[in-house]
Wavefront OBJ file of the C-alpha trace (Angstrom):
o trace
v 72.578 91.804 116.953
v 73.607 92.610 113.630
v 72.655 89.910 111.280
v 75.835 88.455 110.160
v 75.833 88.935 106.072
v 79.055 87.537 103.675
v 80.726 90.644 102.046
v 79.175 91.686 98.471
v 82.170 91.097 95.788
v 82.850 93.994 94.018
v 82.369 94.293 90.419
v 85.434 94.761 88.110
v 86.436 98.107 87.276
v 86.472 99.592 83.445
v 90.353 100.331 83.611
v 91.411 97.101 84.892
v 89.150 95.433 82.084
v 91.037 97.946 79.659
v 94.525 97.515 80.627
v 93.911 93.598 80.879
v 92.710 93.664 77.157
v 95.394 95.820 75.844
v 97.867 93.650 78.347
v 96.696 90.321 76.620
v 97.211 91.824 73.001
v 100.906 92.944 74.334
v 101.676 89.564 75.396
v 100.603 87.478 72.740
v 102.227 90.152 70.167
v 98.839 92.014 68.374
v 100.966 94.905 69.955
v 104.532 94.482 69.209
v 107.387 95.695 71.174
v 108.569 98.983 69.755
v 104.820 99.987 68.729
v 103.120 103.195 69.711
v 100.082 102.491 71.367
v 97.132 103.474 69.594
v 96.035 107.726 71.370
v 93.748 107.799 74.463
v 91.500 109.362 71.964
v 91.259 106.480 69.541
v 91.348 104.040 72.435
v 88.534 105.750 74.071
v 86.863 105.423 70.895
v 87.078 101.698 70.314
v 86.178 101.110 74.013
v 83.102 103.185 74.213
v 84.720 105.040 77.669
v 85.873 108.401 78.652
v 88.829 109.064 78.226
v 89.966 109.099 81.928
v 89.009 105.791 81.886
v 91.304 104.716 79.636
v 93.922 106.943 81.226
v 93.801 105.163 83.807
v 94.003 101.954 82.501
v 96.955 102.881 80.198
v 98.396 104.024 84.002
v 98.135 100.495 85.296
v 100.361 99.241 82.075
v 103.079 101.929 82.827
v 103.083 100.786 86.261
v 103.547 96.904 85.087
v 106.045 97.864 82.832
v 104.084 97.547 79.501
v 104.235 100.822 77.846
v 106.630 103.476 78.063
v 105.719 106.894 77.668
v 107.653 109.427 75.280
v 107.028 113.084 76.252
v 105.645 114.776 73.185
v 105.631 111.668 71.297
v 103.229 109.134 73.141
v 102.827 105.306 74.865
v 105.113 102.746 73.140
v 104.997 98.985 74.276
v 107.792 97.831 76.061
v 110.360 95.199 75.137
v 110.331 92.254 77.568
v 113.740 91.433 77.088
v 115.328 94.894 78.664
v 112.657 95.574 81.853
v 115.047 96.799 84.235
v 112.069 96.718 86.838
v 110.457 93.896 88.480
v 106.622 93.828 88.794
v 103.530 91.818 89.335
v 100.930 92.501 87.557
v 97.131 92.162 87.675
v 96.985 89.784 85.283
v 99.102 87.218 87.040
v 95.728 86.714 89.047
v 93.462 85.865 86.497
v 94.613 82.188 86.159
v 95.081 79.638 88.650
v 98.542 78.621 86.944
v 100.058 82.140 87.390
v 98.207 82.474 90.512
v 100.170 79.380 91.923
v 103.611 81.110 90.529
v 103.415 83.956 92.176
v 102.275 82.324 95.611
v 105.110 80.257 95.047
v 107.405 83.488 94.962
v 106.025 84.216 98.309
v 106.925 81.160 99.515
v 110.299 80.531 98.563
v 111.204 84.287 99.466
v 109.848 83.616 102.715
v 111.304 80.501 103.801
v 114.408 82.446 102.838
v 114.133 85.174 104.939
v 113.059 82.890 107.775
v 116.387 80.794 107.686
v 118.329 84.283 107.849
v 116.396 85.425 110.938
v 117.121 82.449 112.539
v 120.796 83.677 113.094
v 120.767 87.258 112.355
v 117.429 88.170 114.479
v 118.107 90.134 117.415
v 116.337 90.660 120.729
v 113.962 93.239 119.664
v 113.312 91.114 116.385
v 112.389 88.222 118.992
v 110.727 90.401 121.010
v 108.590 91.892 118.239
v 107.973 88.453 116.562
v 106.898 86.885 120.029
v 104.231 89.634 120.626
v 102.978 89.372 117.231
v 102.263 85.816 117.515
v 100.939 85.959 121.089
v 98.054 87.897 119.340
v 97.324 85.558 116.312
v 96.882 82.751 118.861
v 94.682 84.306 121.273
v 92.791 85.864 118.436
v 89.409 84.442 118.802
v 87.751 81.522 116.465
v 87.085 83.285 113.433
v 83.474 82.904 113.350
v 82.822 86.214 110.958
v 84.472 87.837 108.205
v 85.772 90.653 110.632
v 87.580 88.011 112.701
v 89.255 86.025 109.827
v 90.508 89.380 108.394
v 92.138 90.647 111.421
v 93.740 87.170 111.685
v 94.880 87.414 108.147
v 96.113 91.083 108.876
v 98.188 89.877 112.325
v 99.151 87.093 110.291
v 100.721 89.158 107.820
v 102.473 91.842 109.995
v 104.091 88.290 111.917
v 105.680 87.491 108.574
v 106.959 90.932 108.090
v 108.982 90.727 111.369
v 110.127 87.979 110.243
v 111.354 89.619 107.354
v 112.439 92.056 108.957
v 114.750 89.831 111.040
v 116.689 88.397 108.336
v 118.681 91.688 107.885
v 117.754 91.597 103.762
v 116.136 94.689 103.284
v 115.327 93.257 99.931
v 113.314 90.391 101.116
v 111.257 92.865 102.898
v 110.772 94.710 100.050
v 109.403 91.773 97.760
v 107.501 90.259 100.525
v 105.881 93.378 101.040
v 105.163 94.342 97.396
v 103.473 90.556 96.714
v 101.658 91.139 100.067
v 100.136 94.436 98.644
v 99.080 92.659 95.085
v 98.157 89.715 96.780
v 95.584 92.079 99.223
v 94.666 93.761 96.085
v 93.132 90.962 93.901
v 92.666 87.995 97.024
v 92.027 89.441 99.810
v 88.493 88.182 99.796
v 89.966 84.913 98.768
v 92.534 84.554 101.913
v 89.754 85.509 104.472
v 87.322 82.677 103.430
v 90.397 80.104 103.456
v 90.543 81.094 106.828
v 87.470 81.257 107.966
v 87.136 77.367 106.566
v 90.061 76.279 108.194
v 90.532 74.495 111.690
v 92.098 77.784 113.424
v 94.399 75.195 115.617
v 95.995 74.266 112.154
v 97.590 78.065 111.026
v 98.448 78.344 114.889
v 100.504 75.282 115.481
v 102.400 75.929 111.904
v 103.044 79.319 112.481
v 104.113 78.317 116.309
v 106.625 75.578 114.244
v 108.238 78.860 112.703
v 108.098 80.859 115.444
v 110.146 78.444 117.736
v 112.715 77.194 114.821
v 113.554 81.078 114.822
v 113.589 81.241 118.731
v 116.301 78.081 118.720
v 118.167 79.067 115.560
v 117.465 76.331 113.926
v 117.660 77.369 109.977
v 116.853 74.507 108.423
v 113.935 73.573 110.590
v 112.890 77.344 110.533
v 113.032 77.125 106.327
v 111.364 74.077 106.353
v 108.139 74.791 108.565
v 107.687 78.550 106.937
v 107.653 76.237 103.410
v 105.627 73.858 105.151
v 103.154 76.644 106.125
v 102.796 78.653 102.728
v 102.533 75.399 100.722
v 99.807 74.152 102.768
v 97.944 77.459 102.793
v 98.379 77.575 98.970
v 96.728 74.535 98.653
v 93.927 75.954 100.285
v 93.306 78.975 98.928
v 93.979 77.671 94.899
v 91.337 75.313 96.476
v 89.168 78.133 96.994
v 90.602 80.402 94.674
v 87.427 80.231 91.575
v 86.993 82.452 88.936
v 84.432 84.112 91.122
v 86.661 84.745 93.825
v 89.687 85.849 91.477
l 1 2 3 4 5 6 7 8 9 10 11 12 13 14 15 16 17 18 19 20 21 22 23 24 25 26 27 28 29 30 31 32 33 34 35 36 37 38 39 40 41 42 43 44 45 46 47 48 49 50 51 52 53 54 55 56 57 58 59 60 61 62 63 64 65 66 67 68 69 70 71 72 73 74 75 76 77 78 79 80 81 82 83 84 85 86 87 88 89 90 91 92 93 94 95 96 97 98 99 100 101 102 103 104 105 106 107 108 109 110 111 112 113 114 115 116 117 118 119 120 121 122 123 124 125 126 127 128 129 130 131 132 133 134 135 136 137 138 139 140 141 142 143 144 145 146 147 148 149 150 151 152 153 154 155 156 157 158 159 160 161 162 163 164 165 166 167 168 169 170 171 172 173 174 175 176 177 178 179 180 181 182 183 184 185 186 187 188 189 190 191 192 193 194 195 196 197 198 199 200 201 202 203 204 205 206 207 208 209 210 211 212 213 214 215 216 217 218 219 220 221 222 223 224 225 226 227 228 229 230 231 232 233 234 235 236 237 238 239 240 241 242 243 244 245
């Protein structure tokens, strides 16, 4: 039998650290909207890293909408008042308060999606939801990291089935985006959270959501979903110390 070991936390990547430093300068006003970002060459010298590392950091800032590139001219700091794309940047996962706001956004969207799913769900939606719910309930007790990871993935599939059943594609897109970012930054914390939680609590909370949707109870579905995610958020934040985040 193979000895069970706790997963080793991965060290932070240089592009992530550089992107965070530049994002901090942008958000604090050191780098002002409309101003030109230093060149890749200058940044590579300033940080003492290869230009490829700086290039990847700049790509992250572009994705997060913090800078814009102008062909043949360079990269410029974006005006936050003119942002047309909503994204959750990696900096949102660095502080407990900001992390809580991301999780509150997830909670509100899923609760609203569940309320819509209670009346908009189709027979196929209910069938898929039932299959996913059944897989969660029949999962073995998460006594190892791998088993807890399996429950996390099954739970997220269940949540996405609810978003799909809402009939509103925008809920599905937003929840997918939030899940992707949470998965990227907090997966190990979420898995450990499941391992430290009485699994019957999770089963009961998800069953309550499922039954309210089956019985077309809009308010019950909304409240049950909010209750589940608020409790999950409390459990997660209690474990999301600086080492994990």
